[in-house]
VMD Tcl script that draws the C-alpha trace (Angstrom):
set ca {
  {-10.03 18.64 81.92}
  {-8.14 21.58 83.37}
  {-8.24 23.49 80.06}
  {-12.04 23.21 79.89}
  {-12.40 24.42 83.48}
  {-10.00 27.30 82.84}
  {-11.95 28.30 79.73}
  {-15.23 28.31 81.64}
  {-13.64 30.35 84.41}
  {-12.32 32.90 81.90}
  {-15.72 33.22 80.20}
  {-17.43 33.67 83.58}
  {-14.92 36.37 84.60}
  {-15.45 38.16 81.27}
  {-19.23 38.11 81.75}
  {-18.86 39.41 85.31}
  {-16.60 42.28 84.15}
  {-19.14 43.19 81.45}
  {-21.98 43.19 84.02}
  {-20.02 45.46 86.39}
  {-19.14 47.82 83.53}
  {-22.80 47.97 82.45}
  {-23.99 48.65 86.00}
  {-21.32 51.06 87.24}
  {-19.35 52.20 84.21}
  {-19.45 55.67 82.71}
  {-18.71 56.76 79.16}
  {-15.24 58.24 78.71}
  {-13.14 59.27 75.73}
  {-9.39 58.77 76.00}
  {-7.18 59.96 73.13}
  {-10.29 60.02 70.93}
  {-11.25 56.41 71.79}
  {-14.72 55.97 73.39}
  {-14.74 53.50 76.30}
  {-16.77 52.49 79.32}
  {-14.74 52.78 82.52}
  {-15.10 52.80 86.27}
  {-14.21 56.18 87.83}
  {-12.54 56.33 91.23}
  {-11.03 59.08 93.32}
  {-9.20 58.88 96.63}
  {-7.27 61.35 98.79}
  {-3.50 61.20 98.32}
  {-2.38 59.73 101.64}
  {1.26 60.61 100.97}
  {0.81 64.11 99.55}
  {2.11 67.09 101.48}
  {-1.01 69.02 100.56}
  {-4.53 67.66 100.30}
  {-4.99 66.38 96.77}
  {-7.26 63.84 95.16}
  {-5.93 61.00 93.05}
  {-8.30 60.02 90.25}
  {-8.22 56.97 88.02}
  {-10.24 55.09 85.45}
  {-10.40 51.29 85.32}
  {-11.13 49.60 82.02}
  {-11.89 45.87 81.88}
  {-11.70 45.51 78.11}
  {-9.42 48.10 76.49}
  {-9.27 48.16 72.70}
  {-6.72 45.73 71.31}
  {-3.47 47.33 70.22}
  {-4.31 50.72 71.79}
  {-1.69 52.15 74.12}
  {-2.58 55.16 76.24}
  {0.22 57.40 77.47}
  {0.85 60.32 79.80}
  {-0.68 63.51 78.46}
  {-3.45 61.85 76.41}
  {-6.68 63.87 76.56}
  {-9.44 62.39 78.75}
  {-13.06 63.50 78.49}
  {-15.77 62.42 80.93}
  {-19.00 63.99 79.64}
  {-21.21 62.94 82.59}
  {-18.88 64.79 84.99}
  {-18.23 67.69 82.58}
  {-14.55 66.89 83.05}
  {-11.76 67.32 80.53}
  {-8.32 66.34 81.81}
  {-5.38 64.18 80.80}
  {-3.62 60.94 81.66}
  {-1.39 61.66 84.68}
  {1.09 58.79 84.35}
  {1.46 55.61 82.29}
  {-1.43 53.15 82.68}
  {-0.81 49.83 84.43}
  {-2.65 46.56 85.01}
  {-4.16 45.68 88.40}
  {-6.28 42.56 88.96}
  {-6.91 42.19 85.23}
  {-8.09 45.80 84.83}
  {-6.25 48.51 82.90}
  {-5.87 51.36 85.40}
  {-5.43 54.82 83.88}
  {-4.36 57.51 86.39}
  {-5.80 60.90 85.43}
  {-5.15 64.48 86.57}
}
mol new
graphics top color blue
foreach p $ca { graphics top sphere $p radius 0.5 }
foreach p [lrange $ca 0 end-1] q [lrange $ca 1 end] { graphics top cylinder $p $q radius 0.2 }
display resetview
C-alpha cells in the first residue's frame, strides 16, 4: 500500500514541477543544452560590496548531463550570456545552478 501511495505522490510532484516550469520558467541554454529553468537573483547578504547572486533552478535536468563551473549560460529573453559560477547542487529536488 505504501509503494502505491509513494508512486502517486511522486507523479503528483512531477506534474506540479512541470506546471510551475510552464508558468514561470524561461528558456536557457547551458553548455549547449536547451532547458527551461526558473531564474532568481538576490543581493549577497555577506558580500563586502553590493553584488547580486543569480541562479537557475531546473526541475528536470537531462539525464547523465553534468554542468560544471565555467560552462556557458545563455538566457535569450534577458539578453544575458554568462557562465556557471560554481558547481551546481540539489535543493528541495531542484538542480540549482549558480551563475555569474
